[in-house]
C-alpha positions as CSV (number, residue, x, y, z in Angstrom):
1,M,90.8,154.8,-26.5
2,K,88.0,154.4,-24.3
3,K,84.2,154.3,-24.0
4,V,82.6,156.4,-21.5
5,F,81.0,154.1,-18.7
6,I,79.9,154.4,-15.8
7,T,80.5,152.1,-12.4
8,A,79.5,152.8,-9.4
9,V,83.3,151.8,-7.3
10,A,85.1,154.0,-10.3
11,A,82.8,156.5,-8.9
12,L,83.6,156.3,-5.6
13,V,88.0,156.5,-6.0
14,L,89.4,159.0,-3.7
15,F,92.9,160.3,-4.5
16,A,95.4,160.4,-2.1
17,C,98.8,160.6,-3.7
18,Q,101.8,159.4,-2.0
19,N,105.4,158.0,-2.4
20,D,105.5,154.4,-2.3
21,Q,108.7,154.6,-0.1
22,T,109.4,155.2,3.3
23,D,109.2,159.2,4.3
24,S,109.6,160.5,7.8
25,A,107.0,162.6,9.0
26,N,109.9,164.9,11.6
27,S,111.5,165.4,7.9
28,E,111.5,168.5,5.6
29,T,114.0,167.5,4.0
30,S,113.2,163.5,3.0
31,A,111.2,164.5,-0.1
32,A,109.2,162.0,-2.2
33,A,110.4,160.3,-4.7
34,R,107.4,158.9,-7.2
35,R,103.7,158.7,-6.8
36,S,100.7,156.6,-5.8
37,C,97.7,155.8,-4.3
38,A,95.6,155.5,-1.1
39,S,92.9,156.0,-2.6
40,Q,91.2,152.6,-1.2
41,D,92.3,152.2,2.4
42,V,91.1,156.6,1.9
43,L,88.1,155.5,0.1
44,E,86.6,152.7,3.3
45,A,87.0,155.0,5.6
46,Q,84.6,157.6,3.9
47,L,82.3,155.1,3.3
48,K,82.0,153.4,6.2
49,A,81.6,157.0,7.9
50,D,78.7,158.0,5.2
51,P,76.8,154.5,3.6
52,M,75.3,157.2,1.5
53,Q,78.6,158.5,-0.3
54,A,77.9,155.8,-2.6
55,I,74.3,157.0,-4.0
56,R,75.3,159.9,-4.6
57,M,78.2,159.2,-6.7
58,N,76.6,156.7,-8.4
59,Q,74.1,159.5,-9.0
60,I,76.4,162.4,-10.0
61,E,78.1,159.7,-12.4
62,A,75.1,159.5,-14.3
63,F,74.1,163.4,-14.2
64,T,77.5,163.8,-16.0
65,N,77.4,161.4,-18.4
66,E,73.3,163.7,-19.3
67,Q,75.5,166.8,-19.5
68,L,78.2,165.6,-21.5
69,L,75.5,165.2,-23.7
70,K,73.7,168.7,-23.8
71,G,76.9,171.0,-23.0
72,F,77.6,173.3,-20.1
73,S,75.6,175.8,-19.4
74,G,75.9,177.7,-16.2
75,R,77.6,181.8,-15.0
76,L,80.3,182.3,-16.9
77,V,83.2,185.8,-15.2
78,N,84.5,187.0,-18.5
79,G,84.4,184.0,-19.9
80,K,85.4,181.2,-17.4
81,I,84.4,180.2,-13.6
82,E,86.1,181.8,-11.1
83,I,86.3,180.2,-8.7
84,P,87.7,181.6,-4.9
85,V,89.9,179.7,-3.1
86,V,90.7,179.5,0.8
87,V,94.6,178.1,1.8
88,N,94.3,176.5,5.3
89,V,97.8,176.4,6.8
90,L,98.7,173.9,9.5
91,Y,102.0,174.4,10.5
92,K,103.9,172.9,12.8
93,T,107.6,174.6,11.7
94,T,108.6,178.0,10.3
95,A,109.4,175.6,6.9
96,Q,105.4,174.9,7.5
97,N,104.5,177.8,7.6
98,I,104.4,178.7,4.3
99,S,104.4,182.5,3.4
100,N,102.3,184.3,1.7
101,A,103.9,184.6,-1.4
102,Q,104.6,180.7,-1.8
103,I,100.4,180.8,-1.7
104,Q,99.9,183.0,-4.4
105,T,102.6,180.6,-6.5
106,Q,100.1,177.6,-6.6
107,I,97.1,179.7,-7.1
108,D,99.1,181.4,-10.2
109,V,99.9,178.4,-11.4
110,L,96.1,176.5,-11.1
111,N,95.6,180.2,-13.2
112,K,98.3,178.4,-16.1
113,D,97.7,174.8,-16.0
114,F,94.2,175.3,-16.2
115,N,94.1,177.9,-18.7
116,A,96.4,176.7,-21.5
117,L,99.0,180.1,-20.3
118,N,102.1,177.3,-19.2
119,S,105.2,177.3,-20.4
120,D,105.5,173.5,-21.4
121,Y,101.5,174.0,-23.1
122,N,103.4,173.7,-26.7
123,S,105.2,170.7,-25.7
124,V,102.5,168.3,-26.1
125,P,102.9,165.7,-28.7
126,A,101.4,166.4,-32.5
127,L,99.5,162.8,-31.7
128,F,97.3,165.1,-28.5
129,A,97.6,167.8,-30.3
130,G,94.1,167.5,-31.5
131,V,92.7,167.4,-27.8
132,K,94.3,169.3,-25.6
133,A,91.9,171.5,-23.9
134,N,91.9,174.8,-22.6
135,I,89.8,174.2,-19.4
136,G,88.7,177.8,-19.2
137,I,88.1,178.1,-15.1
138,T,90.3,180.6,-13.3
139,F,90.9,180.9,-9.4
140,V,91.5,183.5,-7.0
141,L,93.1,183.4,-4.0
142,D,89.9,184.7,-1.1
143,Q,91.7,184.4,2.5
144,V,95.0,182.6,4.4
145,I,93.8,181.3,7.1
146,R,96.5,180.1,10.1
147,K,96.8,178.0,12.8
148,S,100.2,176.4,14.8
149,T,100.4,173.3,16.0
150,T,102.1,170.4,18.0
151,K,101.0,168.0,15.2
152,T,104.2,165.8,12.9
153,S,101.5,164.9,10.7
154,W,97.8,164.4,9.7
155,G,97.5,161.9,7.6
156,T,94.5,161.1,5.6
157,N,91.1,160.9,7.9
158,D,90.6,163.8,7.4
159,A,91.5,165.2,10.7
160,M,93.5,168.7,9.3
161,K,89.6,169.6,8.6
162,K,88.0,169.5,11.6
163,T,88.6,171.9,14.7
164,A,87.8,169.4,17.3
165,Q,91.0,168.0,16.1
166,G,93.1,171.0,16.1
167,G,92.3,171.7,12.1
168,I,90.6,174.1,10.5
169,A,87.4,173.7,8.7
170,P,86.4,174.4,5.2
171,T,85.0,178.3,4.8
172,S,81.8,178.1,2.5
173,P,82.6,174.9,1.0
174,T,80.0,174.8,-1.4
175,T,81.5,178.0,-3.7
176,K,85.3,178.2,-2.2
177,L,87.3,175.4,-3.0
178,N,89.3,175.0,0.4
179,L,92.9,173.8,0.5
180,W,95.6,171.7,3.3
181,S,98.9,173.3,3.6
182,C,100.3,170.4,5.9
183,A,102.9,167.9,7.5
184,I,100.7,165.2,6.2
185,G,103.5,162.1,6.9
186,G,103.2,158.8,5.3
187,G,105.1,160.5,2.0
188,I,102.0,161.5,0.8
189,L,101.9,164.7,-1.4
190,G,98.2,165.1,-1.6
191,Y,94.5,164.2,-2.1
192,A,90.8,165.3,-2.7
193,Q,87.7,164.5,-2.6
194,F,85.0,163.4,-5.4
195,P,82.0,166.0,-5.5
196,G,79.6,163.3,-3.8
197,G,81.3,163.3,-0.1
198,A,81.2,165.6,3.3
199,S,80.8,169.8,2.6
200,S,82.0,168.9,6.4
201,T,85.5,167.8,4.5
202,D,85.2,168.7,0.8
203,G,88.4,170.3,-0.5
204,V,92.1,169.6,-1.2
205,V,94.9,168.4,1.4
206,I,99.3,169.1,0.0
207,D,101.5,168.4,1.7
208,S,103.3,172.0,2.3
209,R,107.2,170.9,0.8
210,Y,105.1,170.2,-2.7
211,F,102.7,173.6,-1.8
212,G,103.5,176.3,-4.8
213,L,106.5,177.1,-6.7
214,S,109.1,178.6,-4.0
215,G,109.7,178.2,-0.2
216,S,109.4,174.9,1.3
217,A,108.5,173.3,-2.2
218,N,111.0,170.0,-3.2
219,A,111.7,168.3,-6.6
220,P,110.3,166.8,-8.1
221,F,107.3,167.9,-7.3
222,N,108.2,171.9,-6.9
223,L,106.6,173.1,-9.8
224,G,103.0,173.2,-8.4
225,R,101.3,169.8,-10.6
226,T,100.6,168.5,-6.7
227,A,97.5,170.7,-6.6
228,T,96.8,170.7,-10.1
229,H,97.0,167.1,-10.2
230,E,93.9,167.1,-7.1
231,V,92.4,170.0,-8.6
232,G,92.3,167.6,-10.5
233,H,89.8,164.6,-9.3
234,W,88.0,167.7,-7.1
235,M,86.4,168.4,-10.9
236,N,86.0,164.6,-11.2
237,L,88.7,163.4,-12.9
238,R,89.8,159.5,-12.4
239,H,93.6,159.4,-12.7
240,I,94.1,158.5,-15.8
241,W,94.7,155.0,-16.4
242,G,91.6,153.9,-14.6
243,D,93.6,153.1,-11.0
244,A,93.1,149.3,-12.9
245,T,94.8,147.5,-14.9
246,C,93.8,148.6,-18.3
247,G,90.9,150.7,-16.4
248,S,88.7,153.4,-17.5
249,D,89.3,157.0,-16.6
250,L,85.0,157.9,-17.9
251,V,86.5,160.2,-20.7
252,S,86.4,159.1,-24.6
253,D,90.1,161.1,-25.9
254,T,92.8,158.8,-23.4
255,P,94.2,156.8,-24.5
256,T,94.0,152.9,-23.0
257,H,96.5,153.6,-19.8
258,N,97.6,150.0,-18.4
259,D,99.2,151.0,-14.9
260,A,100.4,154.4,-13.7
261,N,103.4,156.3,-15.2
262,Y,105.8,157.3,-13.1
263,G,108.8,159.9,-13.2
264,V,109.8,161.0,-17.4
265,P,108.9,159.2,-19.4
266,A,110.3,159.0,-23.3
267,Y,107.9,159.8,-25.5
268,P,106.8,157.5,-27.2
269,H,105.5,155.0,-24.5
270,Y,103.0,152.9,-25.7
271,S,100.4,150.5,-23.4
272,T,100.5,147.1,-23.0
273,C,96.3,147.4,-23.7
274,S,94.7,146.7,-26.2
275,G,95.5,147.7,-29.8
276,T,98.4,149.0,-27.9
277,P,98.2,152.8,-27.9
278,V,100.2,155.7,-27.3
279,E,99.8,156.8,-23.7
280,M,99.6,160.1,-22.5
281,T,102.0,160.3,-19.9
282,M,102.1,163.9,-19.9
283,N,98.1,164.3,-18.8
284,Y,97.5,166.2,-15.0
285,M,95.8,163.1,-14.2
286,D,99.4,160.7,-14.6
287,Y,101.4,160.2,-12.2
288,V,104.9,161.7,-13.7
289,D,106.9,163.9,-12.3
290,D,105.9,167.8,-11.8
291,N,108.3,168.9,-14.9
292,A,106.7,165.6,-17.1
293,M,102.8,166.7,-16.9
294,Y,101.3,170.1,-19.1
295,M,97.8,169.2,-20.3
296,F,94.4,168.4,-19.9
297,S,92.1,166.6,-23.0
298,T,88.8,167.7,-24.3
299,G,87.1,164.9,-22.7
300,Q,88.4,165.6,-18.9
301,K,87.1,169.4,-20.0
302,S,83.4,168.4,-20.6
303,R,83.5,165.9,-17.4
304,M,85.2,168.6,-15.2
305,M,82.5,171.4,-17.0
306,A,79.9,168.8,-16.4
307,I,79.9,169.2,-12.1
308,F,79.7,173.0,-12.6
309,A,75.8,172.6,-14.7
310,T,72.9,173.8,-13.3
311,G,71.6,171.1,-11.3
312,G,75.6,169.3,-11.1
313,P,77.2,169.0,-7.9
314,R,79.6,172.3,-8.0
315,A,76.9,174.6,-9.7
316,A,77.0,176.8,-6.6
317,F,80.8,177.9,-7.9
318,A,78.6,179.2,-11.3
319,Q,76.2,181.0,-10.5
């Protein structure tokens, strides 16, 4: 188990989930085979654009740790935080212009995964059963905005979020979660912005091939878990291995992982870190296939709820 600690570096990480193989941006049939991260390149771009982001994110980390001691204080709807979702669809091809039905399947997956209603929730091993968590956050589709484009790929420089660059600006980002569906390119599945980034680029980007359950969704990432993973980042969760060998994800009840896991790992999978703990490979914040991730932990829940607390970076969602 890890001790929770504050570091400016950890507070800065922006996650971009991507394939480590070359994936043609023009291909509708070439699907990613495994996840990995280009977080450092994205982070450097954000820091150059906004040097104050480091200070903001370090302050958010300090606030989060204070809230972990106090507990959540904020408005709930039927006992849960309710998040309106705006989906921005940028498309060049018919397949990229994902249907409203496909979009709704993604909202449904988020609601199941964040409310312990996913059918594989009970597959959590006995070792982790005591810390598996119902986050208690619900998502409601607020609006779908569509825009045709000539771009074959958008990259990770947030161009899809900027009208001047042919994208769609976020709608009310302080009170609505904006999702962008588009052809990202470079084998990237999706990426998220942490609390503390600019509101003009706040939200989550998902390649249209991995959005929801139907239409253009491609296996092994066709169960909508790319969004679950990325929304976890948007709610201030780190990758479970802490983006470093035997690093920390700033959560006390997740085992120390020596690195990311891929595919469908056999259980138990032991870490090579101190104490050789069994890794929580089925956690949404690992890099396993969609059908191999199916839980958040209690510690992760507490960390997520902290950002919605009064005075927190996403408090407007709970007021």
